[in-house]
C-alpha positions as CSV (number, residue, x, y, z in Angstrom):
1,M,14.5,21.2,1.7
2,E,14.1,20.4,-2.0
3,E,13.1,16.9,-3.1
4,S,16.5,16.4,-4.7
5,E,18.2,17.2,-1.3
6,F,15.9,14.6,0.4
7,W,16.9,11.9,-2.1
8,E,20.6,12.9,-1.9
9,L,20.5,12.4,1.9
10,V,18.8,9.0,1.5
11,D,21.2,7.8,-1.2
12,A,24.4,9.0,0.6
13,A,23.3,7.2,3.8
14,R,22.4,4.0,1.9
15,E,25.7,3.9,0.0
16,A,27.7,4.6,3.1
17,A,25.8,1.8,4.9
18,E,26.4,-0.6,2.0
19,G,22.7,-1.4,1.9
20,D,22.3,-2.3,5.6
21,P,19.0,-0.6,6.6
22,E,19.8,-0.2,10.3
23,E,23.2,1.3,9.6
24,Q,21.6,3.5,7.0
25,A,19.1,4.8,9.6
26,D,22.0,5.6,12.0
27,L,24.0,7.4,9.3
28,L,20.9,9.3,8.3
29,V,20.4,10.5,11.9
30,E,24.0,11.6,11.9
31,R,23.6,13.6,8.8
32,L,20.2,15.1,9.8
33,V,21.6,16.4,13.2
34,E,24.0,18.5,11.1
35,L,21.0,20.5,9.8
36,D,18.7,22.9,11.5
37,P,15.4,21.6,13.1
38,E,13.2,23.1,10.4
39,T,15.1,21.3,7.7
40,V,14.8,18.1,9.6
41,L,11.1,18.6,9.7
42,D,11.1,19.2,5.9
43,F,13.0,15.9,5.5
44,A,10.3,14.2,7.7
45,R,7.5,15.7,5.5
46,H,9.2,14.3,2.4
47,F,9.6,10.9,4.0
48,E,6.1,10.8,5.4
49,S,4.5,11.9,2.1
50,R,6.3,9.1,0.2
51,Y,5.5,6.6,2.9
52,N,1.8,7.5,2.6
53,R,1.9,7.4,-1.2
54,A,3.3,3.8,-1.1
55,Y,0.2,2.6,0.9
56,S,-1.4,0.6,-1.9
57,W,-2.7,-3.0,-2.3
58,D,-0.5,-3.4,-5.4
59,L,2.7,-2.6,-3.5
60,W,1.6,-4.7,-0.5
61,G,1.2,-7.6,-2.9
62,A,4.7,-7.1,-4.2
63,A,6.0,-6.9,-0.6
64,W,4.1,-10.2,0.1
65,V,5.9,-11.9,-2.7
66,L,9.3,-10.6,-1.8
67,L,8.9,-11.3,1.9
68,D,6.9,-14.5,1.6
69,G,4.1,-12.8,3.5
70,A,3.7,-9.3,4.9
71,S,1.7,-8.4,8.0
72,D,0.5,-4.8,8.5
73,D,3.7,-4.0,10.4
74,A,5.9,-5.8,7.9
75,F,4.3,-3.7,5.1
76,D,4.9,-0.5,7.1
77,F,8.6,-1.4,7.5
78,F,8.8,-2.4,3.9
79,R,7.6,1.0,2.8
80,C,10.3,2.7,4.9
81,W,12.9,0.3,3.4
82,L,11.6,1.1,-0.1
83,I,12.1,4.8,0.4
84,G,15.6,4.0,1.7
85,Q,16.4,2.3,-1.7
86,G,16.3,5.7,-3.4
87,R,14.2,7.6,-5.9
88,E,14.6,5.3,-8.9
89,V,13.6,2.1,-7.0
90,Y,10.9,3.9,-5.0
91,E,9.2,5.6,-8.0
92,G,9.5,2.5,-10.1
93,A,7.9,0.4,-7.5
94,V,5.1,2.8,-6.7
95,H,4.2,3.1,-10.4
96,Q,4.7,-0.6,-11.2
97,P,5.3,-2.9,-8.2
98,D,6.3,-5.9,-10.4
99,A,9.2,-3.7,-11.7
100,L,11.0,-4.4,-8.4
101,A,12.1,-7.6,-10.0
102,D,14.2,-5.5,-12.4
103,L,15.0,-2.7,-10.0
104,L,16.6,-4.7,-7.2
105,D,20.0,-6.1,-7.6
106,D,19.8,-8.5,-4.8
107,F,17.2,-9.1,-2.1
108,D,18.2,-10.8,1.2
109,E,15.0,-11.6,3.1
110,E,17.0,-11.5,6.4
111,I,18.2,-7.9,5.9
112,D,16.2,-6.3,3.1
113,G,12.6,-5.2,3.2
114,D,12.6,-4.0,6.8
115,G,13.5,-0.3,7.2
116,E,11.6,0.3,10.4
117,E,14.5,2.4,11.8
118,L,14.5,4.6,8.7
119,G,11.0,5.6,9.6
120,Y,12.2,7.1,12.9
121,A,15.4,8.8,11.7
122,A,14.0,12.3,11.3
123,D,12.1,12.1,14.7
124,E,15.3,11.0,16.4
125,A,17.4,13.7,14.8
126,Y,14.8,16.4,15.7
127,E,14.7,15.2,19.3
128,Q,18.5,15.3,19.5
129,L,18.6,18.8,18.1
130,T,15.8,20.3,20.2
131,G,15.2,18.0,23.2
132,T,11.5,17.8,22.2
133,V,9.3,15.5,20.2
134,A,8.7,16.6,16.6
135,P,5.5,18.6,16.1
136,D,2.7,17.6,13.7
137,L,4.1,17.8,10.2
138,G,1.0,19.5,8.8
139,I,0.6,17.0,5.9
140,P,-2.6,15.1,5.0
141,A,-3.2,12.1,7.2
142,A,-2.5,8.6,5.8
143,A,-5.5,6.8,4.2
144,S,-7.2,4.4,6.5
145,E,-7.1,1.7,3.8
146,P,-4.5,1.0,1.0
147,A,-5.2,2.6,-2.4
148,G,-6.5,0.3,-5.1
149,T,-8.3,-3.0,-5.1
150,P,-7.5,-5.6,-2.4
151,L,-5.8,-8.8,-3.5
152,D,-6.0,-12.3,-2.1
153,F,-2.5,-12.6,-0.8
154,E,-3.0,-16.2,0.2
155,N,-3.7,-17.2,-3.4
156,E,-0.4,-18.0,-5.0
157,R,-2.0,-18.2,-8.5
158,V,-3.3,-14.6,-8.1
159,L,0.1,-13.4,-6.9
160,A,2.0,-15.2,-9.7
161,E,-0.4,-13.7,-12.3
162,R,-0.3,-10.1,-10.8
163,Y,3.5,-10.1,-10.3
164,P,5.0,-12.4,-12.9
165,K,8.5,-11.0,-12.8
166,L,8.7,-10.9,-9.0
167,W,7.2,-14.4,-8.8
168,E,9.6,-15.9,-11.3
169,R,12.7,-14.2,-9.7
170,F,11.9,-14.5,-6.0
171,R,9.4,-17.4,-5.5
172,E,10.0,-20.1,-8.1
């Protein structure tokens, strides 16, 4: 599966789900089970690589601002949700997390920011297709710590200075 195909599947499911991450995950599974198992594993590799790439302190800080706090699990689910937002939003956020203020149309804390189910879509599709658990994807393991320099998430001044656009739009 080419990268463009990966993003096309993500975008089509998001658009059909009208932005609902749980519905998007269900639709993604439906689309993935129409493919062969190896292609589903390719999709999983693309997803996991992007998930790992988004494991940074800077992005965690942006999630903290958007979600008004983000535990380890919440940040994991945020990264899944971020991938589900499509290539433009994902790449923009990974390169400059504060850009999320410009990249997101709306952000509903009750629905947005939690894409836990998206993280399981490929595994679920693979299991439906084969009756077995997906094998190891053969990609490098995730880092044990986020990339970059840790931030003091509890210090609002630090967050406001580091993420001025996000802070102004979502916290003030």
